[in-house]
C-alpha positions as CSV (number, residue, x, y, z in Angstrom):
1,M,0.3,0.0,0.0
2,I,3.0,2.7,1.3
3,R,4.5,1.7,-1.9
4,H,1.7,2.5,-4.3
5,F,0.7,5.4,-3.0
6,K,4.8,6.5,-3.4
7,T,4.2,5.6,-6.8
8,A,1.2,8.2,-7.2
9,F,2.9,10.8,-5.5
10,L,5.5,11.2,-7.8
11,A,3.6,9.8,-10.3
12,C,1.0,13.6,-9.5
13,I,4.7,15.6,-9.1
14,L,5.6,14.8,-11.7
15,C,2.8,15.6,-13.5
16,T,1.7,19.3,-12.1
17,G,4.3,20.9,-14.8
18,C,1.4,19.5,-17.6
19,A,-0.7,23.0,-16.6
20,V,-3.4,23.9,-19.6
21,G,-4.8,27.3,-20.6
22,P,-4.3,30.0,-22.2
23,K,-0.9,32.3,-21.7
24,Y,-2.2,35.8,-20.6
25,Q,-1.4,38.6,-23.6
26,R,-3.1,42.9,-22.3
27,P,-5.1,43.4,-25.7
28,T,-4.1,45.9,-28.2
29,V,-5.8,48.6,-28.2
30,P,-5.3,51.7,-30.9
31,P,-2.3,53.3,-30.9
32,A,-2.8,57.2,-30.0
33,P,0.3,59.2,-30.6
34,S,-0.6,62.3,-29.7
35,F,-3.9,64.6,-28.3
36,K,-5.5,66.2,-31.4
37,E,-6.8,69.4,-29.7
38,L,-2.9,69.8,-28.4
39,A,-1.8,70.8,-32.2
40,G,-1.1,74.2,-32.3
41,N,-2.2,74.5,-29.2
42,D,0.9,76.7,-26.5
43,E,-1.6,75.8,-23.1
44,W,-0.7,72.6,-22.4
45,K,2.7,70.4,-23.3
46,V,3.5,67.1,-22.6
47,A,5.3,66.5,-19.0
48,T,8.7,65.8,-19.5
49,P,9.7,64.5,-17.0
50,S,6.9,62.3,-15.6
51,D,8.4,63.6,-12.9
52,E,5.8,66.9,-13.8
53,L,2.8,64.2,-13.9
54,L,0.1,64.8,-11.7
55,K,0.4,63.1,-8.0
56,G,-1.1,62.5,-4.9
57,K,-3.6,65.7,-3.4
58,W,-4.2,66.6,-7.5
59,W,-6.7,69.2,-6.6
60,E,-4.1,71.2,-3.9
61,M,-2.8,72.4,-8.1
62,F,-6.7,75.1,-7.7
63,G,-5.2,76.6,-4.4
64,D,-8.4,76.9,-2.5
65,P,-7.9,76.1,1.6
66,E,-11.4,75.0,2.2
67,L,-11.4,72.9,-1.1
68,N,-8.3,71.1,0.4
69,R,-9.4,70.7,3.7
70,L,-13.2,69.4,2.3
71,E,-11.1,66.5,-0.1
72,E,-8.9,65.7,2.7
73,M,-12.0,64.1,3.9
74,I,-12.9,62.0,1.5
75,N,-10.9,59.1,2.3
76,I,-12.3,58.9,6.0
77,N,-16.0,59.4,6.1
78,N,-17.2,58.7,2.1
79,Q,-19.4,56.1,2.7
80,N,-18.9,54.8,-1.4
81,V,-15.0,55.0,-0.6
82,K,-15.5,52.6,2.7
83,Q,-18.1,49.8,0.8
84,A,-15.5,49.8,-2.5
85,E,-12.8,49.0,0.1
86,A,-14.5,46.1,2.5
87,Q,-15.4,45.3,-1.2
88,F,-12.3,44.7,-1.9
89,R,-11.4,42.8,2.0
90,L,-13.7,40.5,0.6
91,A,-12.2,39.5,-2.9
92,R,-8.5,39.2,-0.9
93,S,-10.0,37.1,1.1
94,F,-11.5,34.7,-1.7
95,V,-7.4,34.5,-3.1
96,L,-6.5,33.1,0.2
97,A,-9.3,30.2,0.8
98,N,-7.9,29.8,-3.4
99,R,-4.7,29.4,-3.0
100,S,-5.1,27.6,0.4
101,N,-6.1,24.9,-2.3
102,Y,-2.3,23.8,-3.0
103,Y,-1.4,22.1,1.0
104,P,-3.6,18.5,2.0
105,T,-6.4,19.2,4.4
106,F,-6.2,17.8,8.5
107,T,-9.1,16.9,9.4
108,A,-10.5,15.4,12.7
109,N,-13.0,13.0,13.6
110,P,-13.2,11.9,17.1
111,S,-16.1,9.9,17.9
112,I,-17.5,7.3,20.9
113,T,-20.2,4.4,20.2
114,Q,-22.3,2.6,22.7
115,S,-24.1,-0.3,21.0
116,D,-26.1,-3.0,21.4
117,A,-26.5,-6.4,19.7
118,G,-28.8,-8.7,21.5
119,S,-30.5,-8.1,25.0
120,R,-33.6,-7.3,23.1
121,T,-34.0,-10.9,20.6
122,G,-33.0,-13.0,23.7
123,R,-29.9,-14.1,21.6
124,G,-27.6,-13.1,23.9
125,G,-24.2,-10.3,22.6
126,G,-25.3,-6.9,25.1
127,T,-23.8,-2.8,25.5
128,S,-20.5,-2.5,23.2
129,Q,-18.4,0.6,23.3
130,S,-15.7,1.5,20.2
131,F,-13.6,4.2,20.8
132,S,-11.9,6.5,17.5
133,L,-9.3,9.1,17.4
134,P,-8.5,9.3,13.2
135,L,-6.9,12.3,12.5
136,N,-7.4,12.6,8.6
137,A,-5.5,14.1,5.1
138,T,-6.8,14.6,2.0
139,W,-4.8,16.6,-0.7
140,E,-5.6,17.2,-4.3
141,P,-2.3,17.6,-6.2
142,D,-2.6,20.7,-9.3
143,L,-1.8,18.2,-12.1
144,W,-3.3,20.5,-15.1
145,G,-3.2,24.2,-12.7
146,R,-6.9,24.6,-11.9
147,V,-5.7,25.3,-8.6
148,R,-2.7,28.2,-9.9
149,L,-5.8,28.7,-12.6
150,S,-8.1,30.4,-9.7
151,V,-5.7,31.4,-7.9
152,E,-4.9,33.7,-10.6
153,N,-8.2,34.4,-11.5
154,S,-8.6,35.5,-7.7
155,T,-5.5,38.1,-7.7
156,A,-6.9,39.4,-11.1
157,N,-10.5,40.1,-9.4
158,A,-8.5,41.4,-6.2
159,Q,-6.7,43.7,-8.1
160,V,-9.8,44.5,-10.0
161,S,-11.5,45.9,-6.7
162,A,-8.5,47.5,-5.9
163,A,-9.1,49.6,-9.2
164,D,-12.3,49.5,-7.9
165,L,-11.8,51.4,-4.7
166,E,-8.7,53.5,-6.5
167,N,-11.9,54.7,-9.3
168,A,-14.2,54.8,-6.1
169,R,-11.9,57.8,-4.5
170,L,-11.2,59.4,-7.4
171,S,-14.8,59.9,-8.0
172,A,-15.7,61.2,-5.4
173,Q,-12.6,63.4,-5.1
174,A,-13.5,65.2,-8.5
175,L,-17.7,65.3,-7.9
176,L,-16.7,67.3,-4.6
177,A,-14.2,68.9,-6.6
178,T,-17.3,69.5,-9.5
179,D,-20.0,70.6,-6.9
180,Y,-17.4,72.9,-5.2
181,F,-16.3,74.8,-8.5
182,L,-20.5,75.1,-8.6
183,L,-21.2,76.8,-4.8
184,V,-18.7,79.5,-5.2
185,A,-20.1,80.0,-8.6
186,N,-23.3,80.2,-7.0
187,D,-22.1,83.2,-4.1
188,M,-20.5,85.0,-7.5
189,Q,-23.9,85.0,-8.9
190,Q,-25.2,86.1,-5.6
191,A,-22.5,89.0,-5.1
192,I,-23.2,89.9,-8.7
193,L,-26.8,90.3,-8.0
194,R,-26.7,91.4,-4.1
195,E,-24.9,94.9,-6.3
196,T,-27.7,94.3,-8.7
197,I,-30.4,95.2,-6.1
198,E,-28.9,98.0,-4.5
199,V,-28.4,99.9,-7.9
200,Y,-31.5,99.5,-8.8
201,T,-32.8,100.4,-5.6
202,R,-31.6,103.5,-6.5
203,N,-32.6,103.9,-9.2
204,L,-36.0,103.3,-8.8
205,Q,-35.6,105.9,-5.9
206,L,-34.5,107.8,-8.7
207,T,-37.1,107.7,-10.8
208,T,-39.2,107.8,-7.7
209,N,-38.0,111.2,-7.0
210,R,-38.0,112.1,-10.7
211,Y,-41.9,111.7,-11.3
212,N,-42.6,113.9,-8.0
213,G,-40.3,116.5,-9.6
214,G,-42.8,115.9,-12.6
215,V,-40.2,114.6,-14.8
216,A,-40.7,111.2,-15.3
217,S,-44.3,108.6,-16.7
218,K,-45.6,106.6,-14.2
219,S,-44.6,103.4,-16.1
220,D,-41.1,104.2,-15.5
221,I,-41.1,103.8,-11.7
222,T,-43.3,100.5,-13.0
223,L,-40.5,99.5,-15.2
224,A,-37.5,99.6,-12.4
225,Q,-39.7,98.3,-9.7
226,T,-40.2,95.2,-11.8
227,S,-35.9,95.3,-12.4
228,L,-35.4,95.3,-9.4
229,A,-38.1,92.0,-7.9
230,N,-36.8,90.6,-10.2
231,A,-33.1,90.4,-9.2
232,Q,-34.0,89.8,-6.5
233,A,-36.4,86.5,-7.6
234,D,-33.5,85.4,-9.1
235,A,-31.0,86.0,-5.8
236,T,-33.5,83.6,-3.7
237,D,-33.9,81.4,-6.6
238,L,-29.8,81.0,-6.1
239,R,-29.6,80.1,-2.1
240,I,-31.5,76.9,-3.2
241,S,-29.2,75.6,-5.7
242,R,-26.4,76.5,-3.1
243,S,-28.4,75.0,0.0
244,Q,-28.6,71.5,-2.2
245,L,-25.2,71.6,-2.9
246,E,-23.7,72.1,0.8
247,H,-25.8,69.4,0.8
248,A,-24.4,66.9,-1.5
249,I,-21.1,67.8,-0.2
250,A,-22.4,67.1,3.6
251,V,-23.4,63.5,2.5
252,L,-20.2,63.4,0.4
253,T,-18.0,63.8,3.4
254,G,-19.8,61.6,5.2
255,Q,-22.0,64.3,7.5
256,A,-25.4,64.9,8.4
257,P,-26.5,68.1,5.8
258,S,-27.8,69.2,9.7
259,G,-24.4,70.3,10.7
260,F,-23.1,71.3,7.6
261,Q,-22.0,74.9,5.6
262,V,-18.8,75.7,3.0
263,P,-18.2,79.7,4.7
264,V,-18.9,82.2,0.6
265,G,-16.1,81.9,-1.6
266,S,-15.0,82.4,-5.0
267,I,-13.0,81.2,-8.1
268,K,-9.1,82.6,-6.8
269,G,-8.6,82.7,-10.9
270,P,-8.8,80.5,-14.5
271,P,-7.9,76.6,-14.1
272,P,-3.8,76.0,-13.3
273,P,-1.9,74.2,-16.2
274,I,-2.7,70.7,-16.2
275,P,0.7,68.2,-17.0
276,L,-0.1,66.0,-19.3
277,A,1.0,62.7,-20.9
278,V,1.3,60.9,-24.3
279,P,-2.2,58.6,-25.0
280,S,-0.8,56.0,-24.0
281,A,0.0,56.3,-20.8
282,L,-4.0,56.6,-19.5
283,L,-3.5,53.1,-19.8
284,E,-1.5,52.8,-16.6
285,R,-2.6,55.9,-15.6
286,R,-6.5,55.7,-15.0
287,P,-7.6,52.7,-12.7
288,D,-11.3,52.3,-14.3
289,I,-9.6,51.4,-17.4
290,A,-7.0,48.8,-14.8
291,A,-9.9,47.2,-13.3
292,N,-10.8,46.7,-17.2
293,E,-7.8,45.3,-17.3
294,R,-7.7,42.7,-15.5
295,L,-11.1,41.5,-16.3
296,V,-9.3,40.6,-19.5
297,A,-7.0,38.2,-17.2
298,A,-9.6,36.9,-14.9
299,A,-11.8,35.9,-18.1
300,N,-7.9,34.5,-19.2
301,A,-8.2,32.4,-16.5
302,N,-11.9,30.6,-16.4
303,I,-11.0,29.9,-20.1
304,G,-8.0,27.3,-18.5
305,L,-10.4,26.2,-15.7
306,A,-12.6,25.5,-17.5
307,Q,-10.4,23.3,-20.1
308,T,-9.0,21.5,-17.1
309,A,-12.8,19.3,-16.9
310,Y,-11.2,17.5,-19.1
311,Y,-9.2,16.2,-17.3
312,P,-8.6,13.4,-14.3
313,T,-8.6,14.5,-10.7
314,L,-6.2,12.7,-8.3
315,T,-6.6,13.0,-4.8
316,L,-4.8,11.5,-2.1
317,S,-5.7,10.4,1.3
318,A,-4.7,8.9,4.3
319,T,-5.7,8.7,7.6
320,A,-3.8,7.6,10.9
321,G,-5.7,6.6,14.7
322,L,-6.7,5.4,17.7
323,L,-9.1,2.3,18.0
324,S,-10.0,1.0,20.7
325,S,-13.1,-0.8,22.5
326,S,-12.4,0.7,25.6
327,L,-11.1,4.2,26.3
328,V,-8.6,2.4,28.9
329,N,-6.4,0.4,25.2
330,L,-7.1,3.6,23.5
331,F,-3.3,4.4,23.8
332,T,-1.3,1.9,22.8
333,Y,0.6,0.4,21.2
334,N,-2.5,-2.5,19.3
335,S,-4.9,0.0,19.0
336,R,-3.4,1.9,16.1
337,I,-4.9,1.6,12.7
338,W,-3.9,3.6,9.2
339,S,-4.8,3.2,5.9
340,A,-3.7,5.2,3.0
341,G,-4.0,5.6,-1.1
342,P,-5.1,7.2,-4.1
343,S,-8.3,8.1,-6.6
344,L,-9.2,8.7,-9.8
345,A,-12.3,10.6,-10.9
346,Q,-12.9,11.4,-14.8
347,T,-16.0,12.2,-16.9
348,L,-16.4,9.8,-19.5
349,Y,-18.9,11.9,-21.3
350,D,-21.4,14.7,-20.1
351,F,-22.5,14.9,-23.8
352,G,-20.6,18.6,-24.6
353,R,-21.0,20.1,-21.6
354,R,-17.7,21.1,-20.7
355,N,-16.7,21.7,-24.4
356,A,-19.8,24.8,-23.8
357,Q,-18.2,25.5,-20.9
358,V,-15.8,26.3,-22.5
359,Q,-17.1,28.0,-25.3
360,G,-18.1,31.0,-23.2
361,A,-15.7,31.3,-21.2
362,Q,-14.2,32.2,-24.8
363,A,-16.9,33.7,-26.0
364,S,-16.9,35.6,-22.0
365,Y,-13.2,36.4,-22.9
366,D,-14.1,38.2,-25.9
367,A,-16.6,40.9,-24.9
368,T,-14.1,41.8,-21.3
369,V,-12.2,42.2,-24.3
370,A,-14.1,44.7,-26.5
371,A,-15.2,45.9,-23.2
372,Y,-11.6,47.2,-22.5
373,R,-10.4,48.6,-25.6
374,Q,-14.0,50.6,-25.7
375,N,-13.6,51.9,-22.1
376,V,-10.2,52.9,-23.6
377,L,-11.4,54.2,-26.0
378,G,-14.1,56.7,-24.3
379,A,-11.1,57.5,-22.8
380,F,-9.6,59.2,-24.7
381,Q,-12.5,61.2,-26.5
382,E,-12.6,62.2,-22.2
383,V,-9.1,63.6,-22.4
384,E,-9.7,65.4,-25.3
385,D,-13.3,66.7,-25.2
386,D,-12.0,67.9,-22.1
387,L,-8.8,70.1,-23.6
388,A,-11.4,71.5,-26.2
389,A,-14.0,72.6,-24.1
390,L,-10.1,74.2,-21.9
391,R,-9.2,75.8,-24.8
392,Y,-12.3,76.8,-26.7
393,L,-12.9,78.4,-22.9
394,A,-9.9,80.4,-22.2
395,E,-10.9,81.8,-25.3
396,E,-14.6,82.4,-25.3
397,A,-13.4,84.2,-20.9
398,V,-11.8,86.9,-23.4
399,Q,-14.5,87.8,-25.7
400,Q,-16.8,87.2,-22.5
401,H,-14.3,89.6,-21.3
402,V,-14.3,92.1,-23.4
403,A,-18.6,92.3,-23.8
404,V,-18.4,93.4,-20.1
405,G,-16.3,96.3,-20.6
406,A,-18.4,97.5,-23.0
407,A,-21.9,96.7,-21.6
408,Q,-20.6,99.2,-18.3
409,Q,-19.5,101.6,-20.7
410,S,-22.9,101.8,-22.1
411,L,-25.2,101.8,-19.2
412,V,-22.7,104.7,-17.9
413,L,-23.4,106.4,-21.0
414,E,-27.8,105.8,-21.1
415,M,-27.3,105.9,-17.4
416,A,-26.3,110.1,-18.0
417,R,-28.3,110.4,-20.8
418,Y,-31.5,109.0,-18.3
419,R,-30.4,111.7,-15.8
420,A,-29.9,114.7,-18.7
421,G,-33.6,113.6,-19.7
422,T,-32.7,112.6,-23.1
423,D,-33.8,108.8,-23.4
424,S,-36.6,106.9,-22.0
425,Y,-36.0,104.6,-18.6
426,L,-36.7,101.9,-21.0
427,N,-33.6,102.1,-23.2
428,V,-31.9,102.4,-19.4
429,I,-33.6,98.7,-18.5
430,T,-32.9,96.9,-21.7
431,T,-29.5,97.7,-21.0
432,Q,-29.1,96.8,-17.7
433,A,-30.6,92.9,-19.2
434,I,-27.4,92.9,-20.8
435,E,-24.9,94.4,-18.2
436,L,-26.5,92.4,-15.8
437,N,-26.4,89.5,-18.2
438,D,-23.7,89.5,-19.7
439,R,-21.4,89.7,-15.8
440,Q,-22.9,86.5,-15.1
441,Q,-22.2,85.1,-18.0
442,A,-18.6,85.5,-16.9
443,V,-19.0,83.7,-14.4
444,T,-20.7,81.3,-15.9
445,I,-17.6,80.7,-17.9
446,L,-14.5,80.3,-15.1
447,Q,-17.4,78.1,-13.9
448,R,-17.2,75.8,-17.0
449,R,-13.5,76.4,-17.2
450,M,-12.9,75.4,-13.8
451,L,-15.4,72.1,-13.8
452,A,-14.2,70.9,-17.2
453,A,-10.3,71.2,-15.7
454,V,-11.2,69.3,-12.7
455,D,-12.6,65.7,-15.6
456,L,-9.6,66.9,-17.3
457,V,-8.1,65.7,-14.6
458,K,-10.6,62.4,-13.9
459,A,-9.5,61.8,-16.9
460,L,-5.9,61.8,-16.8
461,G,-6.5,59.2,-13.4
462,G,-5.6,62.1,-10.7
463,G,-2.6,61.2,-10.3
464,W,-3.3,57.4,-9.7
465,D,-0.4,54.9,-11.5
466,S,-1.8,50.5,-12.5
467,S,2.3,50.1,-10.7
468,T,0.0,50.3,-7.2
469,L,-2.2,47.2,-7.7
470,P,-0.9,44.9,-5.4
471,T,0.3,42.0,-6.2
472,L,-0.6,38.4,-4.7
473,E,2.0,38.5,-2.1
474,Q,1.1,41.7,-0.9
475,L,-2.6,40.4,-0.9
476,R,-0.8,37.7,0.6
477,S,0.8,40.6,3.4
478,A,-1.0,41.7,6.6
479,E,-1.7,44.7,6.5
480,L,-4.0,44.5,3.5
481,A,-6.3,43.2,5.9
482,D,-6.7,46.2,7.8
483,P,-9.8,48.4,7.7
484,N,-9.3,51.0,9.1
485,N,-6.4,52.3,7.3
486,T,-7.7,52.4,3.0
487,Q,-4.1,54.2,1.9
488,K,-3.0,50.3,2.6
489,V,-4.6,49.1,0.3
490,A,-2.9,50.2,-3.0
491,Q,1.5,51.1,-2.0
492,P,3.9,50.9,-5.1
493,V,5.5,48.3,-5.8
494,N,9.1,47.2,-7.7
495,K,7.9,45.4,-11.7
């Protein structure tokens, strides 16, 4: 028996290298040597060396202390990030579980049995007892790579989860920056309306005085009152959107809206220059693309797992222990028992089930590759869109600045003509509306530039890099099991 066991063990060791399954190769993507919107544009240059690329706390480039304070709360309090971190730890547990299949399983099954073989039949016998203390060992050698492929699959899925965590963090950071710039732009619009209301109030008093003096008509007063009421209504409407944005920021930072406030602020200036890399770097710098690529690797491992169903399964088992009818004699030499031997299982015919499983795994792989390539194309589009938006919004801001200056000058001249009695108040109202709209439009353009800058940072990956994805050895590390420190999930590794 021992000789046969050793022979089977040696055979399984020799067959361990006969692994099946396709070798993984990263899918190719359409080449993009440079970004189209960079051509002829002096505002952005490809960063050289790479040290100039986005890194770490990208929001600090905007130079807003309040934004910096709020962003720091994302990692600590954002519930979506916490959920993604818990999902990563779940995926990591599958890696550890699959990896344990490389090793034997040891079980113990002690028992005490009491039986009566014939006292009720009148044939003698009586009560007997049996004491058993066995130790069992079972091992399924990884002959065809089943365990290896399952570990590869779970490792790739854990890396997907780690990339999803980083994507959730980046999405929350970008959404917070977007809501913050919308809020402070709202404050700037509110400031414009406050100034406008003050001017309209003085104009109403001026028109009333002119009416009392017999210089202006009653319609001039009603026009002035209409303009003032409309400006006040617009200011009230802005308070609604500010409150909603403040509530959204509170939830993003993991706080109840009832006790949360963002102080009144303003956008300090145009968006800063954002360092770019060549388009191919997006494949390494965007967590969503990294997640899709790891899904392809997991799908590739699934093909191999499906193919291993064609091969037999070898199980080596052994039992050793003690068995006695008396507890006193249980631990004696004569009470020893043991057994050992291999078993082989092979599916002979399943009416095409295994073939269907392989075909399904291959189809799933092809679909995942297509999704990965589509994700890459979408990433290129997002960057191009944001570059175009920033480029043309910068031009529009200059043009709008000229329009605001002309409208303000026109309003001064129109008011002078009205005071001199050479023009009607209707022309004043029209000019005031144009001037107010131009000033508000200037703030809206600045707001859109800031949002486009945030979108561009997000489209570039926010300073993340795929080299921080955890390796198999890191997934085994106890540090990654710390639920209170999500920063340890993805630490840089040397490749």
